[in-house]
PANU-773749 format. One record per residue (C-alpha): residue number from 0; residue in one letter; y, x, z. Coordinates in nm, 2 decimals, padded with zeros to 4 digits. Layout:
% residues N
PT   n res     yy     xx     zz
PT NUM   a      Y      X      Z
...
//
This chain:
% residues 403
PT   n res     yy     xx     zz
PT   0   x  00.00  00.00  00.00
PT   1   x  00.34  00.10 -00.05
PT   2   x  00.52  00.03  00.26
PT   3   x  00.86  00.15  00.14
PT   4   x  00.87 -00.04 -00.19
PT   5   x  00.96  00.28 -00.40
PT   6   x  00.78  00.59 -00.43
PT   7   x  00.95  00.93 -00.36
PT   8   x  00.93  01.19 -00.63
PT   9   x  00.67  01.43 -00.56
PT  10   x  00.73  01.78 -00.47
PT  11   x  00.61  01.89 -00.81
PT  12   x  00.86  01.68 -00.99
PT  13   x  01.13  01.80 -00.77
PT  14   x  01.04  02.16 -00.85
PT  15   x  01.04  02.08 -01.22
PT  16   x  01.38  01.92 -01.20
PT  17   x  01.52  02.22 -01.01
PT  18   x  01.37  02.45 -01.27
PT  19   x  01.52  02.25 -01.55
PT  20   x  01.86  02.26 -01.38
PT  21   x  01.84  02.64 -01.35
PT  22   x  01.74  02.66 -01.71
PT  23   x  02.04  02.45 -01.81
PT  24   x  02.26  02.67 -01.60
PT  25   x  02.13  02.98 -01.76
PT  26   x  02.18  02.83 -02.11
PT  27   x  02.53  02.74 -02.02
PT  28   x  02.61  03.10 -01.90
PT  29   x  02.46  03.26 -02.21
PT  30   x  02.77  03.23 -02.44
PT  31   x  02.99  03.41 -02.18
PT  32   x  02.75  03.71 -02.18
PT  33   x  02.75  03.72 -02.56
PT  34   x  03.13  03.72 -02.56
PT  35   x  03.13  04.01 -02.32
PT  36   x  02.89  04.20 -02.54
PT  37   x  03.11  04.13 -02.84
PT  38   x  03.42  04.25 -02.65
PT  39   x  03.23  04.57 -02.55
PT  40   x  03.12  04.64 -02.90
PT  41   x  03.47  04.59 -03.03
PT  42   x  03.62  04.82 -02.78
PT  43   x  03.35  05.09 -02.87
PT  44   x  03.44  05.05 -03.24
PT  45   x  03.81  05.08 -03.16
PT  46   x  03.74  05.40 -02.96
PT  47   x  03.54  05.54 -03.25
PT  48   x  03.82  05.47 -03.49
PT  49   x  04.07  05.63 -03.25
PT  50   x  03.85  05.94 -03.23
PT  51   x  03.83  05.96 -03.60
PT  52   x  04.20  05.92 -03.64
PT  53   x  04.26  06.20 -03.38
PT  54   x  04.02  06.43 -03.56
PT  55   x  04.20  06.37 -03.89
PT  56   x  04.53  06.44 -03.72
PT  57   x  04.39  06.76 -03.57
PT  58   x  04.26  06.87 -03.91
PT  59   x  04.59  06.79 -04.06
PT  60   x  04.76  07.00 -03.79
PT  61   x  04.52  07.28 -03.85
PT  62   x  04.58  07.26 -04.22
PT  63   x  04.96  07.27 -04.17
PT  64   x  04.92  07.57 -03.93
PT  65   x  04.71  07.75 -04.19
PT  66   x  04.96  07.68 -04.46
PT  67   x  05.23  07.79 -04.23
PT  68   x  05.05  08.12 -04.14
PT  69   x  04.97  08.18 -04.51
PT  70   x  05.34  08.12 -04.60
PT  71   x  05.44  08.36 -04.32
PT  72   x  05.20  08.63 -04.44
PT  73   x  05.32  08.58 -04.79
PT  74   x  05.68  08.61 -04.67
PT  75   x  05.60  08.93 -04.48
PT  76   x  05.42  09.07 -04.78
PT  77   x  05.70  09.00 -05.01
PT  78   x  05.95  09.16 -04.76
PT  79   x  05.73  09.47 -04.73
PT  80   x  05.69  09.50 -05.10
PT  81   x  06.07  09.47 -05.14
PT  82   x  06.12  09.74 -04.88
PT  83   x  05.87  09.97 -05.05
PT  84   x  06.01  09.90 -05.40
PT  85   x  06.36  09.99 -05.27
PT  86   x  06.23  10.32 -05.14
PT  87   x  05.99  10.43 -05.41
PT  88   x  06.10  10.49 -05.77
PT  89   x  06.03  10.22 -06.03
PT  90   x  05.77  10.40 -06.24
PT  91   x  05.72  10.33 -06.61
PT  92   x  05.38  10.16 -06.69
PT  93   x  05.17  10.39 -06.91
PT  94   x  04.81  10.39 -07.05
PT  95   x  04.57  10.57 -06.82
PT  96   x  04.50  10.85 -07.06
PT  97   x  04.87  10.93 -07.11
PT  98   x  04.94  10.90 -06.73
PT  99   x  04.65  11.14 -06.66
PT 100   x  04.76  11.40 -06.91
PT 101   x  05.12  11.40 -06.80
PT 102   x  05.01  11.43 -06.43
PT 103   x  04.82  11.75 -06.53
PT 104   x  05.12  11.89 -06.70
PT 105   x  05.34  11.81 -06.39
PT 106   x  05.08  11.96 -06.15
PT 107   x  05.07  12.30 -06.32
PT 108   x  05.41  12.43 -06.19
PT 109   x  05.34  12.27 -05.85
PT 110   x  05.00  12.45 -05.82
PT 111   x  05.15  12.78 -05.92
PT 112   x  05.43  12.75 -05.67
PT 113   x  05.19  12.66 -05.38
PT 114   x  04.95  12.94 -05.47
PT 115   x  05.20  13.22 -05.50
PT 116   x  05.50  13.13 -05.29
PT 117   x  05.38  12.92 -04.99
PT 118   x  05.17  12.99 -04.68
PT 119   x  04.91  12.74 -04.81
PT 120   x  04.82  12.99 -05.08
PT 121   x  04.89  13.36 -05.10
PT 122   x  05.26  13.33 -05.05
PT 123   x  05.29  13.58 -04.76
PT 124   x  05.09  13.86 -04.94
PT 125   x  05.26  13.80 -05.27
PT 126   x  05.60  13.76 -05.11
PT 127   x  05.57  14.07 -04.89
PT 128   x  05.44  14.29 -05.18
PT 129   x  05.72  14.19 -05.42
PT 130   x  06.03  14.13 -05.21
PT 131   x  05.97  14.37 -04.92
PT 132   x  05.82  14.67 -05.10
PT 133   x  05.99  14.64 -05.44
PT 134   x  06.31  14.47 -05.34
PT 135   x  06.51  14.78 -05.40
PT 136   x  06.44  14.76 -05.78
PT 137   x  06.62  14.43 -05.80
PT 138   x  06.95  14.60 -05.87
PT 139   x  06.80  14.80 -06.16
PT 140   x  06.68  14.48 -06.32
PT 141   x  07.02  14.31 -06.26
PT 142   x  07.20  14.60 -06.42
PT 143   x  06.97  14.59 -06.73
PT 144   x  07.02  14.21 -06.75
PT 145   x  07.40  14.24 -06.74
PT 146   x  07.40  14.52 -07.01
PT 147   x  07.17  14.32 -07.24
PT 148   x  07.38  14.01 -07.20
PT 149   x  07.69  14.20 -07.29
PT 150   x  07.55  14.35 -07.61
PT 151   x  07.40  14.02 -07.72
PT 152   x  07.73  13.86 -07.67
PT 153   x  07.91  14.13 -07.88
PT 154   x  07.66  14.11 -08.16
PT 155   x  07.67  13.72 -08.17
PT 156   x  07.29  13.67 -08.12
PT 157   x  07.34  13.30 -08.13
PT 158   x  07.44  13.33 -08.50
PT 159   x  07.12  13.50 -08.61
PT 160   x  06.98  13.22 -08.82
PT 161   x  06.74  13.40 -09.04
PT 162   x  06.36  13.38 -08.98
PT 163   x  06.35  13.73 -08.84
PT 164   x  06.67  13.68 -08.64
PT 165   x  06.53  13.36 -08.48
PT 166   x  06.21  13.54 -08.38
PT 167   x  06.41  13.83 -08.24
PT 168   x  06.65  13.60 -08.06
PT 169   x  06.36  13.41 -07.90
PT 170   x  06.20  13.73 -07.78
PT 171   x  06.52  13.86 -07.63
PT 172   x  06.61  13.53 -07.46
PT 173   x  06.25  13.51 -07.32
PT 174   x  06.27  13.87 -07.19
PT 175   x  06.61  13.81 -07.03
PT 176   x  06.49  13.49 -06.86
PT 177   x  06.18  13.67 -06.73
PT 178   x  06.40  13.95 -06.59
PT 179   x  06.61  13.68 -06.42
PT 180   x  06.30  13.53 -06.26
PT 181   x  06.19  13.87 -06.14
PT 182   x  06.53  13.94 -05.98
PT 183   x  06.52  13.61 -05.79
PT 184   x  06.17  13.69 -05.66
PT 185   x  06.27  14.05 -05.55
PT 186   x  06.58  13.94 -05.36
PT 187   x  06.41  13.64 -05.19
PT 188   x  06.37  13.86 -04.88
PT 189   x  06.75  13.84 -04.84
PT 190   x  06.81  13.51 -05.03
PT 191   x  06.55  13.28 -04.88
PT 192   x  06.64  12.98 -05.09
PT 193   x  06.58  13.17 -05.42
PT 194   x  06.22  13.07 -05.48
PT 195   x  06.25  12.70 -05.42
PT 196   x  06.58  12.69 -05.62
PT 197   x  06.40  12.87 -05.90
PT 198   x  06.12  12.61 -05.90
PT 199   x  06.38  12.32 -05.91
PT 200   x  06.53  12.48 -06.22
PT 201   x  06.21  12.58 -06.40
PT 202   x  06.02  12.26 -06.35
PT 203   x  06.25  12.05 -06.59
PT 204   x  06.24  12.33 -06.84
PT 205   x  05.86  12.33 -06.83
PT 206   x  05.85  11.96 -06.88
PT 207   x  06.10  11.97 -07.17
PT 208   x  05.88  12.24 -07.34
PT 209   x  05.57  12.02 -07.29
PT 210   x  05.76  11.73 -07.45
PT 211   x  05.87  11.94 -07.74
PT 212   x  05.52  12.08 -07.81
PT 213   x  05.29  11.78 -07.74
PT 214   x  05.51  11.47 -07.77
PT 215   x  05.72  11.54 -08.08
PT 216   x  05.69  11.19 -08.20
PT 217   x  05.85  11.03 -07.89
PT 218   x  06.21  11.00 -07.82
PT 219   x  06.33  11.24 -07.56
PT 220   x  06.47  10.96 -07.34
PT 221   x  06.14  10.77 -07.36
PT 222   x  05.94  11.08 -07.27
PT 223   x  06.16  11.15 -06.97
PT 224   x  06.10  10.79 -06.83
PT 225   x  05.73  10.84 -06.87
PT 226   x  05.74  11.13 -06.62
PT 227   x  05.85  10.91 -06.32
PT 228   x  05.50  10.80 -06.23
PT 229   x  05.32  11.14 -06.27
PT 230   x  05.59  11.32 -06.08
PT 231   x  05.57  11.07 -05.80
PT 232   x  05.19  11.11 -05.79
PT 233   x  05.20  11.49 -05.77
PT 234   x  05.47  11.46 -05.50
PT 235   x  05.25  11.23 -05.29
PT 236   x  04.94  11.44 -05.34
PT 237   x  05.13  11.75 -05.24
PT 238   x  05.25  11.59 -04.92
PT 239   x  04.90  11.46 -04.83
PT 240   x  04.75  11.81 -04.90
PT 241   x  05.01  11.97 -04.68
PT 242   x  04.95  11.73 -04.39
PT 243   x  04.58  11.78 -04.41
PT 244   x  04.62  12.16 -04.43
PT 245   x  04.84  12.16 -04.11
PT 246   x  04.59  11.94 -03.92
PT 247   x  04.29  12.15 -04.02
PT 248   x  04.37  12.46 -03.81
PT 249   x  04.59  12.54 -03.51
PT 250   x  04.72  12.85 -03.69
PT 251   x  04.85  12.63 -03.97
PT 252   x  05.10  12.46 -03.74
PT 253   x  05.46  12.58 -03.70
PT 254   x  05.51  12.68 -03.34
PT 255   x  05.64  12.98 -03.14
PT 256   x  05.33  13.18 -03.21
PT 257   x  05.33  13.13 -03.59
PT 258   x  05.71  13.18 -03.59
PT 259   x  05.67  13.53 -03.44
PT 260   x  05.37  13.61 -03.67
PT 261   x  05.55  13.50 -03.98
PT 262   x  05.85  13.71 -03.89
PT 263   x  05.64  14.02 -03.84
PT 264   x  05.43  13.96 -04.16
PT 265   x  05.74  13.91 -04.38
PT 266   x  05.91  14.22 -04.24
PT 267   x  06.19  14.04 -04.07
PT 268   x  06.33  14.26 -03.79
PT 269   x  06.42  14.12 -03.45
PT 270   x  06.79  14.09 -03.37
PT 271   x  06.86  14.23 -03.02
PT 272   x  07.24  14.22 -03.04
PT 273   x  07.28  13.91 -02.83
PT 274   x  06.96  13.96 -02.63
PT 275   x  06.94  14.34 -02.55
PT 276   x  06.71  14.28 -02.26
PT 277   x  06.44  14.14 -02.49
PT 278   x  06.37  14.48 -02.65
PT 279   x  06.07  14.67 -02.54
PT 280   x  06.14  14.95 -02.29
PT 281   x  05.94  15.21 -02.49
PT 282   x  06.22  15.22 -02.75
PT 283   x  06.00  15.13 -03.04
PT 284   x  06.22  14.85 -03.15
PT 285   x  05.96  14.58 -03.08
PT 286   x  06.01  14.28 -02.85
PT 287   x  05.92  14.26 -02.49
PT 288   x  05.67  13.98 -02.56
PT 289   x  05.36  13.99 -02.77
PT 290   x  05.09  13.77 -02.92
PT 291   x  04.75  13.77 -02.73
PT 292   x  04.46  13.73 -02.97
PT 293   x  04.18  13.76 -02.70
PT 294   x  04.15  13.39 -02.64
PT 295   x  04.03  13.10 -02.86
PT 296   x  04.39  13.04 -02.95
PT 297   x  04.67  13.29 -03.00
PT 298   x  04.92  13.28 -02.71
PT 299   x  05.25  13.45 -02.64
PT 300   x  05.26  13.67 -02.33
PT 301   x  05.59  13.73 -02.15
PT 302   x  05.59  14.01 -01.90
PT 303   x  05.83  14.04 -01.61
PT 304   x  06.20  14.01 -01.70
PT 305   x  06.10  13.86 -02.03
PT 306   x  06.13  13.49 -02.09
PT 307   x  06.12  13.22 -02.37
PT 308   x  06.49  13.29 -02.45
PT 309   x  06.38  13.61 -02.61
PT 310   x  06.23  13.41 -02.90
PT 311   x  06.58  13.37 -03.02
PT 312   x  06.57  13.73 -03.16
PT 313   x  06.39  13.58 -03.46
PT 314   x  06.63  13.29 -03.52
PT 315   x  06.76  13.46 -03.83
PT 316   x  06.41  13.49 -03.98
PT 317   x  06.39  13.18 -04.20
PT 318   x  06.16  13.34 -04.46
PT 319   x  05.85  13.23 -04.26
PT 320   x  05.96  12.87 -04.23
PT 321   x  06.05  12.85 -04.60
PT 322   x  05.70  12.99 -04.69
PT 323   x  05.54  12.75 -04.44
PT 324   x  05.74  12.44 -04.54
PT 325   x  05.74  12.53 -04.91
PT 326   x  05.51  12.24 -05.01
PT 327   x  05.75  11.99 -04.83
PT 328   x  06.05  12.13 -05.02
PT 329   x  05.86  12.12 -05.35
PT 330   x  05.77  11.76 -05.27
PT 331   x  06.14  11.67 -05.23
PT 332   x  06.22  11.84 -05.56
PT 333   x  05.95  11.64 -05.74
PT 334   x  06.06  11.32 -05.58
PT 335   x  06.42  11.39 -05.68
PT 336   x  06.31  11.44 -06.04
PT 337   x  06.09  11.13 -06.03
PT 338   x  06.39  10.91 -05.92
PT 339   x  06.61  11.06 -06.19
PT 340   x  06.35  10.98 -06.46
PT 341   x  06.36  10.61 -06.36
PT 342   x  06.73  10.61 -06.39
PT 343   x  06.69  10.71 -06.76
PT 344   x  06.52  10.39 -06.85
PT 345   x  06.68  10.19 -07.13
PT 346   x  06.50  09.88 -07.02
PT 347   x  06.44  09.76 -06.66
PT 348   x  06.63  09.66 -06.35
PT 349   x  06.77  10.00 -06.24
PT 350   x  07.11  09.92 -06.08
PT 351   x  07.37  10.10 -05.87
PT 352   x  07.19  09.96 -05.57
PT 353   x  06.87  10.16 -05.66
PT 354   x  07.08  10.48 -05.70
PT 355   x  07.25  10.41 -05.36
PT 356   x  06.91  10.36 -05.20
PT 357   x  06.78  10.68 -05.34
PT 358   x  07.09  10.86 -05.21
PT 359   x  07.02  10.73 -04.86
PT 360   x  06.65  10.83 -04.88
PT 361   x  06.74  11.18 -05.01
PT 362   x  06.98  11.25 -04.73
PT 363   x  06.75  11.11 -04.47
PT 364   x  06.47  11.34 -04.58
PT 365   x  06.71  11.64 -04.58
PT 366   x  06.81  11.54 -04.23
PT 367   x  06.45  11.54 -04.12
PT 368   x  06.39  11.88 -04.27
PT 369   x  06.71  12.02 -04.11
PT 370   x  06.62  11.87 -03.77
PT 371   x  06.27  12.02 -03.79
PT 372   x  06.42  12.36 -03.87
PT 373   x  06.68  12.32 -03.59
PT 374   x  06.40  12.26 -03.34
PT 375   x  06.22  12.57 -03.46
PT 376   x  06.53  12.78 -03.43
PT 377   x  06.57  12.86 -03.81
PT 378   x  06.84  12.60 -03.90
PT 379   x  07.08  12.86 -04.04
PT 380   x  06.87  12.97 -04.34
PT 381   x  06.71  12.63 -04.40
PT 382   x  07.05  12.45 -04.42
PT 383   x  07.15  12.67 -04.71
PT 384   x  06.81  12.63 -04.87
PT 385   x  06.84  12.25 -04.86
PT 386   x  07.19  12.26 -05.01
PT 387   x  07.08  12.50 -05.28
PT 388   x  06.77  12.28 -05.35
PT 389   x  07.00  11.97 -05.40
PT 390   x  07.23  12.16 -05.63
PT 391   x  06.94  12.30 -05.83
PT 392   x  06.78  11.96 -05.87
PT 393   x  07.11  11.82 -06.00
PT 394   x  07.14  12.10 -06.25
PT 395   x  06.78  12.04 -06.36
PT 396   x  06.85  11.67 -06.41
PT 397   x  07.15  11.77 -06.62
PT 398   x  06.92  11.96 -06.84
PT 399   x  06.73  11.64 -06.91
PT 400   x  07.05  11.46 -07.00
PT 401   x  07.18  11.73 -07.23
PT 402   x  06.85  11.79 -07.40
//
């Protein structure tokens, strides 16, 4: 019987209803979760896009920096090339074969000068033998040259236009020129700038002879402009060879020891007039100091009452420094001639500014040489040598112009 008139839902039904309610609730909450997931995915996509944009921006910045650095390097390179071009002569472009042959012709006088008249070669032996032992004969050669020149002037040798007369005139002029060269070499013990001055005068004559014999078909002005590159090359090679030679051995450096040795080998006597206490007490005329060769390196030894000031007794001996620095002086002469050859160009961009830059460079190099000689105590003779070298180079260039 049913006493209550209505039956209660069973516990199972109640559980089903509860479960159904929960399911409905879960179904109702599901769209909210999907929206959250969608929002999260959108934010991740936005983050990814932002990262991509930042990478692109970074790459663009790196590209701009690379272009900026490349532009900076190009600017520095152009500035450096402009500085170098303002210092070095503007050489004439030539075929390699022509450039090589002209370089050989330009190298011959330089090689002869280095071998015979510098310390890099046999300059001291050759110089001492000729100038010191045979220097007294210079006056005989000078007298013979003066007498020959007088008679040739009286007999108008320049008017001998016959075939035999031209041959005889050529022989006489060559002999007189050879005598002049011998005189300069013999008096170089007293006139220290004679050898380098002679080189500056003979080098243009040599090149003019080469042009007349082997380049007859070329205009003289064109041939002169061709020489700018070969002369510059020989000048640079000479400078490099001189630096390497100095660095190879301690005895090749110019210092107090080599200064004393060079003075003794070239026969330059010490001057004790201002430093009488620097003379040796034995009365031999030698100095109170001497060179010690017992060690690995030569050293100067100063006994008691003898100091470094005594080295000044050799300040007047510039022959040794001229022989040692001969390659550097020859380098200057070749560089001078190379610049002048560029100024002879009929085509190009040679301006007054280039000539002004060369003048500044030339006087700067002369100042460096003079300062080096001053520090070594031989500025008196070297100053005159540098001035004579400049004048001889100018005369040599005038030969090119008048040829």
